[in-house]
Every structure is written in C-alpha cells, then in structure tokens.
C-alpha positions as CSV (number, residue, x, y, z in Angstrom):
1,X,167.6,100.6,148.0
2,X,165.2,101.6,145.4
3,X,163.4,105.0,146.5
4,X,159.8,105.5,146.0
5,X,160.4,108.1,143.3
6,X,162.4,105.6,141.1
7,X,159.0,103.6,140.6
8,X,157.0,107.1,139.2
9,X,157.2,108.7,136.2
10,X,158.3,112.1,136.6
11,X,157.9,115.0,134.1
12,X,160.2,114.7,131.3
13,X,162.1,118.0,131.8
14,X,165.8,118.5,130.0
15,X,168.6,118.8,132.7
16,X,171.3,121.5,132.2
17,X,174.1,119.9,130.4
18,X,176.5,119.9,133.5
19,X,174.1,117.7,135.6
20,X,173.5,113.9,135.4
21,X,170.7,112.8,134.0
22,X,169.5,111.1,137.6
23,X,165.9,112.4,137.8
24,X,164.9,111.4,133.8
25,X,162.6,108.7,133.6
26,X,163.7,105.4,132.1
27,X,162.0,105.7,128.7
28,X,164.2,109.3,128.5
29,X,167.2,107.4,129.4
30,X,166.8,104.7,126.7
31,X,166.0,107.5,123.9
32,X,169.3,109.2,124.9
33,X,171.1,106.1,124.8
34,X,172.0,106.2,128.3
35,X,172.1,102.3,129.4
36,X,169.5,101.2,132.1
37,X,170.4,100.0,135.6
38,X,169.4,96.3,136.3
39,X,166.3,97.5,138.4
40,X,165.0,99.6,135.7
41,X,165.7,97.0,133.1
42,X,163.8,94.3,135.5
43,X,161.0,96.6,135.9
44,X,160.7,97.3,132.2
45,X,160.7,93.4,131.5
46,X,158.1,92.7,133.9
47,X,155.7,95.5,132.9
48,X,156.0,94.1,129.3
49,X,155.4,90.5,130.6
50,X,152.2,91.7,132.4
51,X,150.7,93.5,130.0
52,X,147.5,91.4,129.2
53,X,148.7,88.0,131.0
54,X,148.8,87.7,134.7
55,X,152.1,85.8,135.8
56,X,153.4,84.3,138.9
57,X,156.3,85.6,140.7
58,X,158.2,82.6,139.8
59,X,157.5,83.1,136.0
60,X,158.8,86.6,136.2
61,X,161.8,85.7,138.1
62,X,162.6,83.1,135.8
63,X,162.3,85.5,132.9
64,X,164.6,88.1,134.4
65,X,167.0,85.5,135.0
66,X,167.1,84.3,131.6
67,X,167.5,87.9,130.5
68,X,170.9,88.1,132.8
69,X,169.3,90.5,135.6
70,X,171.2,90.2,138.9
71,X,169.2,88.1,141.4
72,X,169.2,91.2,144.0
73,X,167.9,93.6,141.4
74,X,165.3,91.0,140.3
75,X,164.1,90.3,144.1
76,X,164.0,94.0,144.7
77,X,161.6,94.8,141.6
78,X,159.6,91.8,142.1
79,X,158.9,92.5,146.0
80,X,157.9,96.0,145.1
81,X,155.5,94.4,142.4
82,X,153.8,92.4,144.8
83,X,153.4,95.3,147.4
84,X,151.6,97.4,145.0
85,X,149.7,94.4,143.5
86,X,150.9,93.7,140.3
87,X,152.0,90.5,141.4
88,X,149.5,88.3,143.1
89,X,150.0,84.5,143.1
90,X,146.8,84.0,145.2
91,X,144.6,85.8,142.6
92,X,146.4,84.0,139.9
93,X,146.0,80.6,141.2
94,X,142.2,81.4,141.9
95,X,141.6,82.4,138.6
96,X,143.4,79.7,136.8
97,X,141.4,77.1,138.7
98,X,138.1,78.7,137.6
99,X,139.1,79.3,133.9
100,X,141.0,76.0,133.3
101,X,138.1,73.8,135.4
102,X,135.3,75.7,133.1
103,X,137.2,75.7,129.7
104,X,139.0,72.6,129.9
105,X,137.2,70.4,132.6
106,X,140.3,70.1,134.5
107,X,140.0,68.2,137.8
108,X,141.5,69.3,141.3
109,X,145.1,66.9,140.6
110,X,145.5,68.3,137.3
111,X,145.1,71.8,138.2
112,X,147.3,71.6,141.1
113,X,149.9,70.0,139.0
114,X,149.9,73.0,136.6
115,X,150.2,75.7,139.1
116,X,152.9,73.8,140.7
117,X,154.6,74.3,137.3
118,X,154.2,77.8,137.8
119,X,156.0,78.2,141.0
120,X,152.7,78.8,143.2
121,X,153.0,78.0,146.9
122,X,151.6,74.7,147.9
123,X,149.2,76.6,150.4
124,X,147.9,78.7,147.7
125,X,147.2,75.9,145.4
126,X,145.3,73.9,148.2
127,X,143.2,77.2,148.8
128,X,142.6,77.8,145.1
129,X,141.8,74.2,144.3
130,X,139.6,74.0,147.2
131,X,137.0,76.1,145.2
132,X,136.1,72.9,143.7
133,X,134.3,70.4,145.9
134,X,133.7,66.8,145.0
135,X,130.2,67.3,143.8
136,X,131.3,70.0,141.1
137,X,134.2,67.9,140.1
138,X,131.7,65.0,139.5
139,X,129.3,67.0,137.6
140,X,131.9,68.3,135.3
141,X,133.0,64.7,134.8
142,X,129.7,63.7,133.9
143,X,129.3,66.8,131.2
144,X,132.5,65.6,129.7
145,X,131.4,61.9,129.3
146,X,128.2,62.8,127.9
147,X,130.0,65.1,125.3
148,X,132.3,62.5,124.3
149,X,129.9,59.7,124.1
150,X,128.8,61.0,121.0
151,X,131.9,60.6,119.2
152,X,132.6,56.9,120.5
153,X,129.3,55.5,119.1
154,X,129.9,52.7,116.8
155,X,133.0,51.5,118.6
156,X,132.9,48.1,120.6
157,X,132.3,48.3,124.1
158,X,136.0,48.0,125.3
159,X,137.5,50.6,123.3
160,X,134.6,53.3,124.2
161,X,135.1,52.4,128.1
162,X,139.0,52.9,127.5
163,X,138.6,56.1,125.6
164,X,136.0,57.9,127.9
165,X,138.0,56.7,131.2
166,X,141.4,57.8,129.6
167,X,140.0,61.3,128.9
168,X,138.9,61.5,132.5
169,X,142.2,60.4,133.7
170,X,144.4,62.6,131.4
171,X,142.2,65.5,133.0
172,X,143.1,64.6,136.5
173,X,140.1,62.7,137.7
174,X,140.6,60.1,140.1
175,X,140.2,56.4,138.6
176,X,137.1,55.5,141.1
177,X,135.2,58.7,139.9
178,X,136.0,58.3,136.4
179,X,134.9,54.5,136.6
180,X,131.6,55.5,138.3
181,X,130.9,58.5,135.7
182,X,131.8,56.2,132.6
183,X,129.7,53.3,134.0
184,X,126.6,55.4,134.7
185,X,126.7,57.0,131.4
186,X,126.9,53.9,129.3
187,X,124.0,52.3,131.4
188,X,122.0,55.2,131.0
189,X,122.7,54.9,127.0
190,X,121.3,51.3,127.4
191,X,124.6,49.2,127.5
192,X,123.9,46.1,129.8
193,X,125.4,46.6,133.5
194,X,126.3,42.8,133.5
195,X,128.4,43.0,130.4
196,X,129.9,46.3,131.7
197,X,131.0,44.1,134.8
198,X,133.5,42.4,132.6
199,X,135.7,45.8,131.9
200,X,135.1,47.9,134.7
201,X,135.5,47.2,138.3
202,X,133.0,47.9,140.9
203,X,133.4,50.9,142.7
C-alpha cells in the first residue's frame, strides 16, 4: 500500500553508496537512471495530464491503461488523487455544462451525451445538467436562432426552416422546442404564419 510519504517530495539528500535509494523523490530517481515503479509512473502521468486541463477519473484511467500501467497501481493512484481533490468528476461535470452551454449553446441532452463519453457517472450528469432549467434552455435556443437568421436571409423558406431547426437539433434541443423557437423567430421577421404551417408542425 502506498505510504503518505511516497506522495510528498522530500529534500534531495544524497544517499550513502551502500544504502538503497528508497527515500529519493521520483525526479531524482529518473535523473539517476533508476526505473520508476508503476505507482510513481502513474502519478507522473496523471500530474502531467492534469496540468492546465481538468480530466475525469475514467479519462485518466484510460490514459494509464494505454501506457501499460497495471490496474492495481492505477486504481491506487487515482483513488489518492480523488482523496486530495485533484480528480473531481462532479466539479468537472458542472464546469463542463456551464462552459459548453455558454460557449457553444449546447442543450441538456447534448451535454449529457458528452459527459457520458468522458465516463462521468449518470447521477453526477443529472446533477450537472440540472443547472440548466427549461427557461434558460429556450432563451439560449432563441439567441442561437436569432444569430443564424442573418446568415439564412435570401434562402427559400423551406431551406431556412430546415437549416435553423437542424442547427438546434445538432445542439441537442428537443424537436418541439426547436420548432416553436424557429416558428416564432420567422414570424417576428415577417413570415406569414399560414405559409409556415406547410413546413412546420403545430406544437
């Protein structure tokens, strides 16, 4: 089992020639050409991957497996990183939802799908996407459509409808919400509601 002192960098004191290099920090061992143990390798890999970029436990576990770290050593290191707060899937999910919703306009369904691919637990995903309520989601959808409207002017009505609704669908918005938002935006722009009925279902 990994001792607490193994996780702390001690002073780089030279060891007498007849004593093993058990107390030297990992960096000194590497400099002296001594192979690192599996847990030391895992620790170094995780610290490097976490520099500047938060990652989920599964992402780190996958990276360690790819680099040939034994599962037992990987799980020991990952659990220790969780204990000290270097891995926090709940915080990761919350920050991901906030960032991706505001920067990309992604809806709850798309955000949940992305978090699942990163190995976040379903309960944590539900809590994170719960930050966005239906009103916020609709406000963002309307902003997206308003920005996209300018680039669709000059196209025929049916093509504009497909393009706008398709844009919202790709970002994870439910069909009913997408139709309602697109219909409202086009009506406010001056489209005849009766003509729109031929292309958009009533919701």
